[in-house]
C-alpha positions in Angstrom: 12.0 -5.7 -16.8 9.0 -6.7 -18.9 6.9 -3.9 -17.5 9.4 -1.1 -17.6 8.6 0.1 -21.1 4.9 0.7 -20.2 4.9 1.3 -16.5 7.0 3.0 -13.9 8.3 0.2 -11.8 10.0 -0.2 -8.4 11.9 -3.4 -7.5 12.7 -4.9 -4.1 14.6 -8.2 -3.6 12.7 -9.1 -0.5 9.2 -8.7 1.1 10.4 -6.6 4.0 12.0 -4.0 1.8 8.7 -3.8 -0.2 6.6 -3.5 3.0 8.9 -0.8 4.4 8.5 1.3 1.3 4.7 0.8 1.4 4.7 1.8 5.1 6.6 4.9 4.3 3.7 6.1 2.0 5.1 5.0 -1.4 1.9 3.5 -2.6 1.9 1.7 -6.0 -1.2 0.9 -8.2 -0.3 -2.8 -8.2 2.1 -5.2 -6.5 3.7 -8.2 -8.1 5.2 -10.5 -5.4 7.0 -13.7 -5.6 5.9 -16.2 -3.0 9.4 -17.3 -2.1 11.4 -14.3 -0.8 14.0 -14.0 1.9 12.8 -12.5 5.2 9.2 -11.6 4.8 7.9 -14.1 2.2 5.1 -13.5 -0.3 2.3 -14.9 1.9 3.4 -12.8 4.9 3.7 -9.7 2.7 0.2 -10.3 1.3 -1.3 -10.7 4.8 0.4 -7.5 6.0 -0.9 -5.5 3.0 -4.4 -6.8 3.4 -4.5 -6.1 7.1 -3.4 -2.5 6.6 -6.3 -0.2 5.8 -4.2 2.2 3.8 -2.8 -0.6 1.6 -5.5 -3.2 1.4 -7.1 -1.9 -1.8 -3.9 -2.4 -3.9 -4.2 -5.3 -6.2 -1.6 -8.0 -5.4 -0.5 -10.5 -8.0 1.3 -13.5 -6.6 4.0 -15.2 -8.7 5.4 -18.6 -8.0 6.8 -21.8 -9.4 4.8 -23.7 -6.7 2.0 -26.0 -7.9 -0.9 -23.6 -8.6 -3.6 -26.2 -7.7 -2.3 -26.2 -4.1 -1.4 -22.6 -3.7 -3.8 -20.5 -5.8 -6.8 -20.9 -3.4 -4.7 -20.1 -0.4 -3.5 -16.8 -1.8 -6.8 -15.8 -3.4 -8.5 -16.5 0.0 -5.9 -14.3 1.7 -6.7 -11.4 -0.7 -4.5 -11.8 -3.8 -6.0 -10.4 -6.9 -4.4 -13.0 -9.2 -1.8 -15.8 -9.2 0.7 -16.6 -11.9 2.9 -19.6 -12.3 6.5 -19.4 -13.3 7.8 -19.6 -15.9 5.3 -17.2 -17.5 5.1 -15.5 -20.8 6.0 -11.8 -20.8 3.0 -10.9 -22.9 0.7 -12.8 -20.4 2.2 -10.8 -17.5 1.8 -7.5 -19.3 -1.8 -8.4 -20.2 -2.7 -9.3 -16.7 -1.1 -6.2 -15.2 -2.8 -4.0 -17.8 -6.2 -5.5 -16.8 -5.7 -3.8 -13.4 -4.0 -0.6 -14.6 -3.7 2.1 -17.2 -0.3 2.7 -18.8 2.2 4.8 -16.8 0.9 3.7 -13.5 3.3 2.7 -10.8 3.9 -1.0 -10.3 6.0 -2.5 -7.4 7.5 -5.9 -7.8 9.5 -8.0 -5.5 11.2 -11.3 -6.1 
């Protein structure tokens, strides 16, 4: 919702749906993923992406309401490009995404 005015976005409500789309060759320029998702959670999605040679260069920003001091290192070590805590400021999200992309890129998000 926050990114739709500047970027083409695709939304999935679970990690498995996002990974299926990625596996079908729909490759975004960045992925925003909530850590807590039904089915394939954010950590599992991140690991699958980083293990896949055709996907592992995509920046992945993890989003969570979990305590960042405990989780940030775990996700960065697994290959996440960034970690944001909820609730977050929309301008902060846009700024972080734009640091990875140029306007009108494709962003995939899942929550």
